[in-house]
KEVEXNU-430440 format. One record per residue (C-alpha): y negated, z, x negated; residue number from 1; chain. Coordinates in steps of 0.5 Angstrom, whole numbers. Each point is the difference from the previous one (the first is absolute). Last residue first. Layout:
+-------+-------+-------+-----+-------+
|    yy |    zz |    xx |   n | chain |
+-------+-------+-------+-----+-------+
|     Y |     Z |     X | NUM |     A |
...
+-------+-------+-------+-----+-------+
This chain:
+-------+-------+-------+-----+-------+
|    yy |    zz |    xx |   n | chain |
+-------+-------+-------+-----+-------+
|    10 |   110 |    29 | 493 |     A |
|    -3 |    -4 |    -6 | 492 |     A |
|     4 |    -7 |    -1 | 491 |     A |
|     0 |    -1 |    -8 | 490 |     A |
|     0 |    -8 |    -1 | 489 |     A |
|     5 |    -4 |    -3 | 488 |     A |
|    -2 |    -8 |    -2 | 487 |     A |
|     1 |    -6 |     4 | 486 |     A |
|    -1 |    -7 |    -1 | 485 |     A |
|     1 |    -5 |     6 | 484 |     A |
|     4 |    -6 |     1 | 483 |     A |
|    -3 |    -4 |     6 | 482 |     A |
|     3 |     0 |     7 | 481 |     A |
|     5 |    -6 |     2 | 480 |     A |
|    -2 |    -6 |     3 | 479 |     A |
|     6 |    -5 |     1 | 478 |     A |
|    -1 |     0 |     7 | 477 |     A |
|    -7 |    -4 |    -1 | 476 |     A |
|    -1 |    -1 |    -7 | 475 |     A |
|    -7 |    -3 |     0 | 474 |     A |
|    -3 |     5 |     6 | 473 |     A |
|     3 |     6 |    -4 | 472 |     A |
|    -2 |    -3 |    -6 | 471 |     A |
|    -8 |     1 |     2 | 470 |     A |
|     1 |     7 |     2 | 469 |     A |
|     3 |     1 |    -7 | 468 |     A |
|    -6 |    -4 |    -3 | 467 |     A |
|    -5 |     5 |     3 | 466 |     A |
|     4 |     6 |    -3 | 465 |     A |
|     0 |    -2 |    -7 | 464 |     A |
|     7 |    -1 |    -2 | 463 |     A |
|     4 |     5 |    -4 | 462 |     A |
|    -3 |     5 |     3 | 461 |     A |
|    -3 |     6 |    -4 | 460 |     A |
|     0 |     7 |    -1 | 459 |     A |
|     4 |     3 |     7 | 458 |     A |
|     1 |     7 |     0 | 457 |     A |
|     7 |     4 |     0 | 456 |     A |
|     2 |     6 |     2 | 455 |     A |
|     3 |     7 |    -2 | 454 |     A |
|    -2 |     7 |     3 | 453 |     A |
|     7 |     1 |     2 | 452 |     A |
|     5 |    -4 |    -3 | 451 |     A |
|     2 |    -6 |     4 | 450 |     A |
|     6 |     0 |     4 | 449 |     A |
|    -3 |    -2 |     7 | 448 |     A |
|    -2 |    -7 |    -4 | 447 |     A |
|    -6 |    -4 |     2 | 446 |     A |
|     0 |    -7 |    -2 | 445 |     A |
|    -6 |    -2 |    -4 | 444 |     A |
|    -4 |    -5 |     4 | 443 |     A |
|     1 |    -7 |    -2 | 442 |     A |
|     5 |    -2 |    -5 | 441 |     A |
|     1 |     5 |    -6 | 440 |     A |
|    -2 |     1 |    -7 | 439 |     A |
|     1 |     7 |    -2 | 438 |     A |
|    -3 |     3 |    -6 | 437 |     A |
|     2 |     6 |    -5 | 436 |     A |
|    -4 |     2 |    -5 | 435 |     A |
|     3 |     4 |    -6 | 434 |     A |
|    -3 |     5 |    -4 | 433 |     A |
|     6 |     5 |     2 | 432 |     A |
|     5 |    -3 |     4 | 431 |     A |
|     2 |     1 |     7 | 430 |     A |
|     6 |    -4 |     3 | 429 |     A |
|    -2 |    -4 |     6 | 428 |     A |
|     3 |     3 |     6 | 427 |     A |
|     4 |    -5 |     4 | 426 |     A |
|    -2 |     0 |     7 | 425 |     A |
|    -5 |    -6 |    -1 | 424 |     A |
|     7 |    -5 |    -1 | 423 |     A |
|     2 |    -5 |    -5 | 422 |     A |
|    -4 |     2 |    -5 | 421 |     A |
|     0 |    -5 |    -5 | 420 |     A |
|    -2 |     1 |    -8 | 419 |     A |
|    -6 |    -1 |    -4 | 418 |     A |
|    -2 |     2 |    -7 | 417 |     A |
|    -8 |     0 |    -3 | 416 |     A |
|    -2 |     2 |    -6 | 415 |     A |
|     1 |    -6 |    -4 | 414 |     A |
|    -5 |    -4 |     4 | 413 |     A |
|     2 |    -4 |     6 | 412 |     A |
|    -2 |    -7 |     1 | 411 |     A |
|     6 |    -3 |    -4 | 410 |     A |
|     5 |     5 |     3 | 409 |     A |
|     0 |    -4 |     7 | 408 |     A |
|    -3 |     3 |     6 | 407 |     A |
|     5 |     1 |     5 | 406 |     A |
|    -3 |    -2 |     7 | 405 |     A |
|     4 |    -6 |     3 | 404 |     A |
|     6 |     2 |    -4 | 403 |     A |
|     1 |     7 |     3 | 402 |     A |
|     2 |    -3 |     6 | 401 |     A |
|     7 |    -2 |    -2 | 400 |     A |
|     2 |     6 |    -4 | 399 |     A |
|    -3 |     5 |     5 | 398 |     A |
|    -7 |     2 |     1 | 397 |     A |
|    -5 |     6 |    -1 | 396 |     A |
|    -1 |    -2 |    -7 | 395 |     A |
|    -2 |     6 |    -5 | 394 |     A |
|    -5 |    -1 |    -5 | 393 |     A |
|     1 |     5 |    -6 | 392 |     A |
|    -6 |     2 |    -4 | 391 |     A |
|    -1 |     3 |    -7 | 390 |     A |
|    -8 |     1 |    -1 | 389 |     A |
|    -3 |    -4 |    -5 | 388 |     A |
|    -3 |    -6 |     4 | 387 |     A |
|     0 |     3 |     7 | 386 |     A |
|    -6 |    -3 |     4 | 385 |     A |
|     0 |    -7 |    -3 | 384 |     A |
|     7 |    -1 |    -1 | 383 |     A |
|     2 |     2 |     7 | 382 |     A |
|    -6 |    -4 |     3 | 381 |     A |
|     2 |    -6 |    -4 | 380 |     A |
|     7 |     1 |     2 | 379 |     A |
|    -1 |     1 |     8 | 378 |     A |
|    -4 |    -7 |     0 | 377 |     A |
|     5 |    -3 |    -4 | 376 |     A |
|     5 |     2 |     6 | 375 |     A |
|    -4 |    -4 |     5 | 374 |     A |
|     6 |    -3 |     4 | 373 |     A |
|    -1 |    -7 |    -2 | 372 |     A |
|    -7 |    -2 |    -4 | 371 |     A |
|    -6 |     5 |     0 | 370 |     A |
|    -6 |    -1 |     4 | 369 |     A |
|    -7 |    -4 |    -1 | 368 |     A |
|     1 |    -7 |     0 | 367 |     A |
|     6 |    -1 |     4 | 366 |     A |
|    -2 |     4 |     6 | 365 |     A |
|    -7 |    -3 |     0 | 364 |     A |
|     3 |    -7 |     0 | 363 |     A |
|     4 |     2 |     6 | 362 |     A |
|    -6 |     2 |     4 | 361 |     A |
|    -3 |    -7 |    -3 | 360 |     A |
|     5 |    -4 |     2 | 359 |     A |
|     1 |     3 |     7 | 358 |     A |
|    -7 |    -1 |     1 | 357 |     A |
|     0 |    -7 |    -2 | 356 |     A |
|     6 |    -3 |     4 | 355 |     A |
|    -3 |     3 |     6 | 354 |     A |
|    -7 |    -2 |    -1 | 353 |     A |
|     2 |    -7 |    -1 | 352 |     A |
|     5 |     0 |     6 | 351 |     A |
|    -6 |     3 |     4 | 350 |     A |
|    -5 |    -6 |    -2 | 349 |     A |
|    -7 |     4 |    -1 | 348 |     A |
|     1 |    -2 |    -8 | 347 |     A |
|    -2 |    -7 |     2 | 346 |     A |
|     1 |    -5 |    -6 | 345 |     A |
|     7 |    -1 |     2 | 344 |     A |
|    -1 |    -2 |     7 | 343 |     A |
|     8 |     1 |     2 | 342 |     A |
|     0 |    -7 |     3 | 341 |     A |
|     7 |    -2 |     0 | 340 |     A |
|     0 |    -8 |     1 | 339 |     A |
|     8 |     0 |     0 | 338 |     A |
|     1 |    -5 |    -6 | 337 |     A |
|    -6 |     1 |    -4 | 336 |     A |
|    -1 |     8 |     1 | 335 |     A |
|     7 |     1 |     0 | 334 |     A |
|     0 |    -3 |    -7 | 333 |     A |
|    -6 |     3 |    -3 | 332 |     A |
|     3 |     7 |     3 | 331 |     A |
|     6 |    -1 |    -4 | 330 |     A |
|    -3 |    -2 |    -6 | 329 |     A |
|    -4 |     6 |     0 | 328 |     A |
|     6 |     5 |     1 | 327 |     A |
|     4 |    -4 |    -5 | 326 |     A |
|    -5 |     1 |    -5 | 325 |     A |
|    -2 |     7 |     1 | 324 |     A |
|     8 |     2 |     0 | 323 |     A |
|     2 |    -4 |    -7 | 322 |     A |
|    -2 |     7 |    -4 | 321 |     A |
|     5 |     4 |     5 | 320 |     A |
|     6 |    -5 |    -2 | 319 |     A |
|     2 |     5 |    -6 | 318 |     A |
|     0 |     6 |     5 | 317 |     A |
|     6 |    -3 |     4 | 316 |     A |
|     5 |     4 |    -3 | 315 |     A |
|    -4 |     6 |     1 | 314 |     A |
|     2 |     0 |     7 | 313 |     A |
|     7 |     2 |    -2 | 312 |     A |
|     6 |    -3 |     3 | 311 |     A |
|     7 |     0 |    -2 | 310 |     A |
|     4 |    -5 |     5 | 309 |     A |
|    -1 |    -6 |    -5 | 308 |     A |
|    -1 |    -6 |     5 | 307 |     A |
|    -7 |     2 |     2 | 306 |     A |
|    -2 |     0 |    -7 | 305 |     A |
|     3 |    -6 |    -1 | 304 |     A |
|    -4 |    -4 |     6 | 303 |     A |
|    -7 |     4 |    -2 | 302 |     A |
|     1 |    -3 |    -8 | 301 |     A |
|     2 |    -7 |     2 | 300 |     A |
|    -6 |     0 |     5 | 299 |     A |
|    -5 |     3 |    -4 | 298 |     A |
|     0 |    -5 |    -6 | 297 |     A |
|     1 |    -7 |     3 | 296 |     A |
|    -5 |     2 |     6 | 295 |     A |
|    -5 |     2 |    -6 | 294 |     A |
|     1 |    -7 |    -3 | 293 |     A |
|    -2 |    -3 |     6 | 292 |     A |
|     4 |    -6 |     3 | 291 |     A |
|     2 |     4 |     6 | 290 |     A |
|    -7 |     1 |     2 | 289 |     A |
|     0 |     0 |     7 | 288 |     A |
|     6 |     4 |     2 | 287 |     A |
|     1 |     4 |    -6 | 286 |     A |
|    -7 |     2 |     0 | 285 |     A |
|    -1 |     1 |     7 | 284 |     A |
|     6 |     5 |     0 | 283 |     A |
|    -3 |     3 |    -6 | 282 |     A |
|    -7 |     1 |     4 | 281 |     A |
|     3 |     3 |     6 | 280 |     A |
|     4 |     5 |    -4 | 279 |     A |
|    -6 |     2 |    -4 | 278 |     A |
|    -5 |     0 |     6 | 277 |     A |
|     5 |     5 |     3 | 276 |     A |
|     0 |     4 |    -6 | 275 |     A |
|    -8 |     0 |     0 | 274 |     A |
|     0 |     3 |     7 | 273 |     A |
|     6 |     4 |     0 | 272 |     A |
|    -1 |     4 |    -7 | 271 |     A |
|     3 |    -3 |    -6 | 270 |     A |
|     5 |     5 |     1 | 269 |     A |
|     2 |    -1 |     7 | 268 |     A |
|    -1 |    -8 |     0 | 267 |     A |
|     4 |    -1 |    -6 | 266 |     A |
|     5 |     5 |     1 | 265 |     A |
|     1 |    -3 |     7 | 264 |     A |
|     1 |    -7 |    -4 | 263 |     A |
|     4 |     3 |    -5 | 262 |     A |
|     6 |     2 |     4 | 261 |     A |
|     3 |    -6 |     2 | 260 |     A |
|     6 |    -1 |    -4 | 259 |     A |
|     2 |     7 |     2 | 258 |     A |
|     0 |     6 |    -4 | 257 |     A |
|     4 |     4 |    -6 | 256 |     A |
|    -1 |     6 |    -3 | 255 |     A |
|     2 |     0 |    -8 | 254 |     A |
|     7 |     2 |    -3 | 253 |     A |
|     0 |     1 |    -8 | 252 |     A |
|     7 |    -1 |    -3 | 251 |     A |
|     2 |    -6 |     2 | 250 |     A |
|    -7 |    -4 |    -2 | 249 |     A |
|     0 |    -6 |     5 | 248 |     A |
|     1 |    -7 |     1 | 247 |     A |
|    -3 |    -1 |    -5 | 246 |     A |
|    -4 |     6 |    -2 | 245 |     A |
|     4 |     2 |    -6 | 244 |     A |
|     1 |    -7 |    -3 | 243 |     A |
|    -7 |    -3 |     2 | 242 |     A |
|    -3 |     6 |    -3 | 241 |     A |
|     4 |     0 |    -7 | 240 |     A |
|    -3 |    -8 |    -1 | 239 |     A |
|    -7 |     2 |     2 | 238 |     A |
|     0 |     6 |    -5 | 237 |     A |
|     3 |    -4 |    -6 | 236 |     A |
|     3 |     5 |    -5 | 235 |     A |
|     2 |     0 |    -7 | 234 |     A |
|     0 |     7 |    -2 | 233 |     A |
|    -6 |     5 |    -2 | 232 |     A |
|    -3 |     0 |     7 | 231 |     A |
|    -7 |    -2 |    -1 | 230 |     A |
|     2 |    -5 |    -6 | 229 |     A |
|     5 |    -3 |     5 | 228 |     A |
|    -4 |     0 |     6 | 227 |     A |
|    -6 |    -3 |    -5 | 226 |     A |
|     5 |    -5 |    -3 | 225 |     A |
|     3 |    -2 |     7 | 224 |     A |
|    -7 |    -1 |     3 | 223 |     A |
|    -2 |    -5 |    -6 | 222 |     A |
|     6 |    -4 |     1 | 221 |     A |
|    -1 |     0 |     8 | 220 |     A |
|    -7 |    -3 |    -2 | 219 |     A |
|     2 |    -5 |    -5 | 218 |     A |
|     5 |    -3 |     6 | 217 |     A |
|    -5 |     0 |     5 | 216 |     A |
|    -5 |    -3 |    -5 | 215 |     A |
|     5 |    -5 |    -2 | 214 |     A |
|     2 |    -2 |     8 | 213 |     A |
|    -8 |    -1 |     1 | 212 |     A |
|     0 |    -5 |    -6 | 211 |     A |
|     6 |    -3 |     2 | 210 |     A |
|    -3 |    -1 |     7 | 209 |     A |
|    -7 |    -3 |    -3 | 208 |     A |
|     4 |    -5 |    -4 | 207 |     A |
|     4 |    -2 |     6 | 206 |     A |
|    -7 |    -2 |     4 | 205 |     A |
|    -1 |     5 |     5 | 204 |     A |
|     1 |    -1 |     8 | 203 |     A |
|    -5 |     4 |     3 | 202 |     A |
|     4 |     0 |     7 | 201 |     A |
|     8 |     0 |    -3 | 200 |     A |
|     0 |     3 |    -7 | 199 |     A |
|    -6 |     5 |     1 | 198 |     A |
|     2 |     2 |     7 | 197 |     A |
|     7 |     1 |    -3 | 196 |     A |
|    -3 |     5 |    -5 | 195 |     A |
|    -4 |     3 |     4 | 194 |     A |
|     6 |     2 |     5 | 193 |     A |
|     4 |     2 |    -6 | 192 |     A |
|    -6 |     5 |    -2 | 191 |     A |
|     0 |     3 |     7 | 190 |     A |
|     8 |     0 |     0 | 189 |     A |
|    -1 |     4 |    -7 | 188 |     A |
|    -5 |     5 |     3 | 187 |     A |
|     6 |     5 |     0 | 186 |     A |
|     0 |     0 |    -7 | 185 |     A |
|    -7 |     4 |     0 | 184 |     A |
|    -3 |     1 |    -7 | 183 |     A |
|     5 |    -6 |    -3 | 182 |     A |
|    -1 |    -4 |     6 | 181 |     A |
|    -8 |     0 |    -1 | 180 |     A |
|     0 |    -1 |    -7 | 179 |     A |
|     5 |    -6 |     1 | 178 |     A |
|    -5 |    -3 |     5 | 177 |     A |
|    -6 |     2 |    -5 | 176 |     A |
|     3 |    -4 |    -6 | 175 |     A |
|     2 |    -6 |     4 | 174 |     A |
|    -6 |    -1 |     3 | 173 |     A |
|    -4 |     1 |    -6 | 172 |     A |
|     5 |    -5 |    -4 | 171 |     A |
|     0 |    -5 |     6 | 170 |     A |
|    -8 |     0 |     1 | 169 |     A |
|    -2 |    -2 |    -7 | 168 |     A |
|    -4 |    -6 |     1 | 167 |     A |
|    -4 |     3 |     6 | 166 |     A |
|    -4 |    -4 |     4 | 165 |     A |
|     5 |    -2 |     5 | 164 |     A |
|     4 |     7 |    -1 | 163 |     A |
|    -6 |     4 |     3 | 162 |     A |
|     4 |     2 |     7 | 161 |     A |
|     6 |     1 |    -5 | 160 |     A |
|    -3 |     4 |    -5 | 159 |     A |
|    -3 |     5 |     6 | 158 |     A |
|     7 |     0 |     3 | 157 |     A |
|     3 |     3 |    -7 | 156 |     A |
|    -6 |     4 |    -1 | 155 |     A |
|     1 |     3 |     7 | 154 |     A |
|     7 |     1 |    -1 | 153 |     A |
|    -1 |     4 |    -6 | 152 |     A |
|    -5 |     4 |     3 | 151 |     A |
|     5 |     2 |     6 | 150 |     A |
|     5 |     1 |    -6 | 149 |     A |
|    -5 |     5 |    -3 | 148 |     A |
|    -1 |     4 |     7 | 147 |     A |
|     7 |     0 |     2 | 146 |     A |
|     3 |     2 |    -7 | 145 |     A |
|    -5 |     6 |     0 | 144 |     A |
|    -7 |     3 |    -3 | 143 |     A |
|    -3 |     0 |     7 | 142 |     A |
|    -7 |    -2 |     0 | 141 |     A |
|     1 |    -6 |     3 | 140 |     A |
|     4 |     3 |     6 | 139 |     A |
|    -5 |     4 |     2 | 138 |     A |
|    -6 |    -4 |    -1 | 137 |     A |
|     4 |    -6 |     4 | 136 |     A |
|     2 |     5 |     6 | 135 |     A |
|    -7 |    -1 |     4 | 134 |     A |
|    -1 |    -7 |    -1 | 133 |     A |
|    -6 |     1 |    -5 | 132 |     A |
|     1 |    -5 |    -6 | 131 |     A |
|     3 |    -6 |     3 | 130 |     A |
|    -3 |     2 |     7 | 129 |     A |
|    -7 |    -1 |    -2 | 128 |     A |
|     1 |    -7 |    -4 | 127 |     A |
|     4 |    -3 |     6 | 126 |     A |
|    -6 |     2 |     5 | 125 |     A |
|    -5 |    -3 |    -5 | 124 |     A |
|     5 |    -6 |     0 | 123 |     A |
|     1 |    -1 |     7 | 122 |     A |
|    -6 |    -5 |     2 | 121 |     A |
|     1 |    -4 |    -6 | 120 |     A |
|     8 |    -1 |     2 | 119 |     A |
|     5 |     3 |    -5 | 118 |     A |
|     4 |    -4 |    -4 | 117 |     A |
|    -6 |    -1 |    -5 | 116 |     A |
|     0 |     8 |    -1 | 115 |     A |
|     7 |     0 |    -3 | 114 |     A |
|    -1 |     0 |    -7 | 113 |     A |
|    -6 |     4 |     0 | 112 |     A |
|     3 |     5 |     5 | 111 |     A |
|     6 |     0 |    -5 | 110 |     A |
|    -4 |     1 |    -6 | 109 |     A |
|    -4 |     6 |     3 | 108 |     A |
|     6 |     3 |     2 | 107 |     A |
|     3 |     0 |    -7 | 106 |     A |
|    -6 |     3 |    -3 | 105 |     A |
|     0 |     5 |     6 | 104 |     A |
|     7 |     2 |    -1 | 103 |     A |
|    -1 |     0 |    -8 | 102 |     A |
|    -6 |     5 |     1 | 101 |     A |
|     4 |     4 |     5 | 100 |     A |
|     7 |     1 |    -4 |  99 |     A |
|    -4 |     3 |    -6 |  98 |     A |
|    -4 |     4 |     5 |  97 |     A |
|     7 |     3 |     3 |  96 |     A |
|     3 |     1 |    -7 |  95 |     A |
|    -6 |     3 |    -3 |  94 |     A |
|     0 |     5 |     6 |  93 |     A |
|     7 |     2 |    -2 |  92 |     A |
|    -3 |     2 |    -6 |  91 |     A |
|    -5 |     4 |     3 |  90 |     A |
|     4 |     3 |     4 |  89 |     A |
|     5 |     2 |    -5 |  88 |     A |
|    -5 |     3 |    -5 |  87 |     A |
|     1 |    -3 |    -7 |  86 |     A |
|    -6 |    -4 |    -1 |  85 |     A |
|    -2 |     2 |    -8 |  84 |     A |
|    -2 |    -7 |    -2 |  83 |     A |
|     7 |    -1 |    -3 |  82 |     A |
|     3 |     3 |     6 |  81 |     A |
|    -3 |    -5 |     4 |  80 |     A |
|     3 |    -6 |    -4 |  79 |     A |
|     7 |     3 |     0 |  78 |     A |
|     0 |     1 |     7 |  77 |     A |
|    -3 |    -7 |     1 |  76 |     A |
|     6 |    -3 |    -4 |  75 |     A |
|     5 |     4 |     3 |  74 |     A |
|    -3 |    -2 |     7 |  73 |     A |
|     1 |    -8 |    -2 |  72 |     A |
|     7 |     1 |    -3 |  71 |     A |
|     2 |     4 |     6 |  70 |     A |
|    -3 |    -6 |     4 |  69 |     A |
|     4 |    -6 |    -3 |  68 |     A |
|     6 |     4 |    -1 |  67 |     A |
|     3 |    -3 |     6 |  66 |     A |
|     5 |     4 |     4 |  65 |     A |
|     8 |    -1 |     0 |  64 |     A |
|     2 |     4 |    -6 |  63 |     A |
|     5 |     3 |     4 |  62 |     A |
|    -1 |     7 |    -4 |  61 |     A |
|    -7 |    -1 |     1 |  60 |     A |
|     1 |    -1 |     8 |  59 |     A |
|     4 |     6 |     0 |  58 |     A |
|    -7 |     4 |     0 |  57 |     A |
|    -3 |     3 |    -6 |  56 |     A |
|     0 |     8 |    -2 |  55 |     A |
|     6 |    -1 |    -4 |  54 |     A |
|    -4 |    -4 |    -5 |  53 |     A |
|    -4 |     5 |    -1 |  52 |     A |
|    -8 |     0 |     0 |  51 |     A |
|    -6 |    -1 |    -4 |  50 |     A |
|     3 |    -4 |    -5 |  49 |     A |
|    -4 |    -6 |     0 |  48 |     A |
|     5 |    -4 |     3 |  47 |     A |
|     3 |     5 |     5 |  46 |     A |
|    -8 |     1 |     2 |  45 |     A |
|     0 |    -8 |     2 |  44 |     A |
|     7 |     1 |     4 |  43 |     A |
|    -3 |     5 |     4 |  42 |     A |
|    -6 |    -4 |     1 |  41 |     A |
|     3 |    -6 |     2 |  40 |     A |
|     7 |     2 |     4 |  39 |     A |
|    -1 |     7 |     2 |  38 |     A |
|    -8 |    -1 |     2 |  37 |     A |
|    -1 |    -7 |     4 |  36 |     A |
|     8 |     1 |     2 |  35 |     A |
|    -2 |     6 |     4 |  34 |     A |
|    -4 |    -4 |     5 |  33 |     A |
|    -8 |     1 |     2 |  32 |     A |
|    -1 |     3 |    -7 |  31 |     A |
|    -5 |     6 |    -3 |  30 |     A |
|    -8 |    -1 |     0 |  29 |     A |
|    -3 |    -5 |     5 |  28 |     A |
|    -7 |     4 |    -2 |  27 |     A |
|    -2 |    -4 |    -6 |  26 |     A |
|     4 |    -6 |     0 |  25 |     A |
|    -3 |    -1 |     7 |  24 |     A |
|    -7 |     1 |    -2 |  23 |     A |
|     1 |    -5 |    -6 |  22 |     A |
|     2 |    -5 |     6 |  21 |     A |
|    -6 |     2 |     4 |  20 |     A |
|    -5 |    -1 |    -6 |  19 |     A |
|     3 |    -7 |    -3 |  18 |     A |
|     1 |    -2 |     8 |  17 |     A |
|    -8 |     1 |     0 |  16 |     A |
|    -1 |    -5 |    -6 |  15 |     A |
|     5 |    -5 |     3 |  14 |     A |
|    -3 |     0 |     6 |  13 |     A |
|    -7 |    -1 |    -3 |  12 |     A |
|     3 |    -6 |    -5 |  11 |     A |
|     4 |    -3 |     6 |  10 |     A |
|    -7 |     0 |     4 |   9 |     A |
|    -4 |    -4 |    -6 |   8 |     A |
|     6 |    -5 |     0 |   7 |     A |
|    -1 |    -1 |     7 |   6 |     A |
|    -7 |    -1 |    -1 |   5 |     A |
|     1 |    -5 |    -6 |   4 |     A |
|     5 |    -4 |     4 |   3 |     A |
|    -5 |    -2 |     5 |   2 |     A |
|     3 |     3 |     7 |   1 |     A |
+-------+-------+-------+-----+-------+
């Protein structure tokens, strides 16, 4: 395919991606993991004077979280307030939109840098997958350390792919790799693998090695200065993280899983047709592309994560941006070595239809629905329908399950309080002028001791009904009924 036609195709895909990612940034409210709020936005709110220090998580006192994103969030919040933007939903959208735009530029740079490594017949597929593999829009609008370290990793690799024509590559590779590790210290094995590949495979000159080392050192100093300024005392979040987590933090116990647990997680949560392709592609990459920087980056991280007993799927999220390239390279390798005839130009091929159909269905979910449990959907409803009335949210949950749905104070007005309701049989105390709302999972449980003439009616599910049905297929045996917001109603006898 002529370069001009491929460039035109890339531009069109990029334009479509701008619309899709902006849409995702708007609809994907809230957060998938609590760290996205409590260790980023909450830190920024403290820095801007909007929250008290005793409302921050234990990681703040331990000074083990990078302050780069809290600094960015605080700056964006300040900029928003200067132009009259103070609504928390608009401010959080600003964070997601900013991340999405940076991610799109990063992805474009990465695709351009790596396109030469993909055979011409596969380049269109590679470009389309790079922006529209279903979990990428979701991941790349998250204002989180995982998403930003993903971008830093892709920029590091883009620089290395283009190093023959880029005189300053050691400085930028060292800078982005260090940013990646500071944002997400668990990415250290990936950075170490990249460094070893550079030394043993790329074989840079001594001057280039010294430049990269100087870049790493200067970036660490800059990160330490930012941490110290944020925390108000000399601090290095990277050093503190290593000290607190290796071998483990004695005061905080986490779930542990066997070494092989990431494989079934990938198959399940990437959705089986796509997840199986990802595992097969990774195996082909390691077997037939042993000298690729992708292998030297991915393999050390996967081995390290397998060894560490505590496992979370989000630890793999920084690798998400590499999946399209790995899939395309693996397919090309399989086609060349085993003459796999998938007829990629014909959409009637069942495998292509299955992959595309699953991908489109998953894309529809991530583009148009809130993230996580959907708690911010409930928060926005309460803020819109009860702007002045005193409201108390009663979570029908226990101290463990409430964290799946509890709405952070950031999203609630000053007129809203909340509490945990351990059982529906506890009558709510009447308060003149106050509206008591209940958040419960699924159908409101009945109680034989409920007052006569008193009941509850549903107002809004935390997730749209169609997404809840799809999530039951997605989460299998882990699927739980969606949380629902209820209000009191009088039952006529």
